[in-house]
Steps between C-alpha positions, in 0.01 A plus 500: 500500500580747222268787412453357152388163641265660754344711224433183299340338803292807562329472160300200608446156355456594134824705496688224677395253239571730208837615632619148566364312198726231360273250325697191403419247231460141620594187311154475339541852353841409362367181342232699323763723347429811707804714569566660838435843350158394369404349839564823697173609663329174409367220717695175538370156580689381812497153654313510830756260647768770456308771693559556871249671726586857588674499841373854555135414440297687765179312429444182704128437463380349169135397484483136390159535336605810305819318385291207382272731301798672341654161418176394325507823297864441408421149377246645257643838406870465587682756712410839356711725726871398510688486829817701560829331589873571519773277363738356761699272265436343158256243643366664814259792545354673800141627517453878535121519479215266407523223761122445489517447123803273540323284767184473290703405192661216691152380611387522135786270403698747286870421446590841352368845581522837319726743681674833477869447593647799677824602666456608859707503818374386839390849604300545178362145531364577845349836408344371177346202677366716784350766273352241264325336793389823666328599177282187508137571589458171692796543728383506861582793727751306712692390190509864383622610847776238500603603149517861608708403805744301286541786253583739784738263676668320209494779237595766759201720417324766706121496517478798263723322245295182534182695438646636178597147385152357550295815426362523854501800737698477821191463725390191303844346530504576875157341551612180331821482704304555824304181424817305583483631858158340556486170693570187288139378527366825356760493222388149410137614479602783264701259288210257483247765406299480825591858582502773231757778465232742627461294819879477532534880482255526790701248700837669451369823655483317833818473705372238746540142378217368715261757350623411151426136567161586649383693190654237275292235671184704449581557130533124445212378721244774440596615155558860609505746213806720448299800628401314819859387554621859458238633745589235757870570457445876559286422805770279649772755426303771681495290814868400468717642772219626723581446868252424771551602861443151638562193296218242514552148628612259227212302349488126540552283192127416488398870510763583241356237268150643548634846421673373184185314387289815547755711313488256212119496500461880495815574292621753755726495805256402773624561855394307809560655842473274802570572868587261780134464596412371152325820396591686187396637164521435127616789278420476129652802316369615164662716233200678351121516502493232230728281709270549800195397292692191389568399860143570604370279220721219624350547845144492351444850642 
């Protein structure tokens, strides 16, 4: 890739669009007597049937209810914000950004849609689509992470360069990318909004998958706050790697289930110790004086 091209990509979405503008008049413009020169920088009405979905679209989750609400608005007000497309041939266009608006317009029954027609190659298409989606406020953290990963892999960017593109510092980019190393079940919870980004940051500090899943379960079942999840993660990390002189006998399935149920009840990693004679102890760790009072209240102390 030439230095000139990389500099253009480095300017971000607005520069990409401005540097590659080639707005073309469609047949409706020509019928109305508008010249190509007069249509430069204007919005054209394009037949929806001639627009293909962006093959580089990083977003896969579109809320059906939100789409229906937008479609109802479009029926009344029309589409206020044009989509952005590129021309492939005289009667075929490819979507660059605005798939949600395009989908809602189809639901609303529109046959033509206002659009900016641009010139862009595949590399620019991918980067524009990714940046446009990353900048959305309602994009979930997993979609952002996947978009970051695609920009690094397919646009050959380093994390520092990616951070410049999306106006994020490197640590933020790194935290998003680390989400993709979490177990699939946890990723799904983040995607579905059951686990917040704050909870996710607590989970990615833990290297043990079983401990990640344990805290994840407590977050979902007991509604752990981000602070509680962070405290529990730090507690588990402190005990990680500690060796005992003699390993205890493995617990039976029934005892393991009791231990798991108690851990869930008290929102902490309860430990049951049991010897061959059936004697043992229950250990309920606490993280602070407040946490101790919480446990004591649950025990009606």
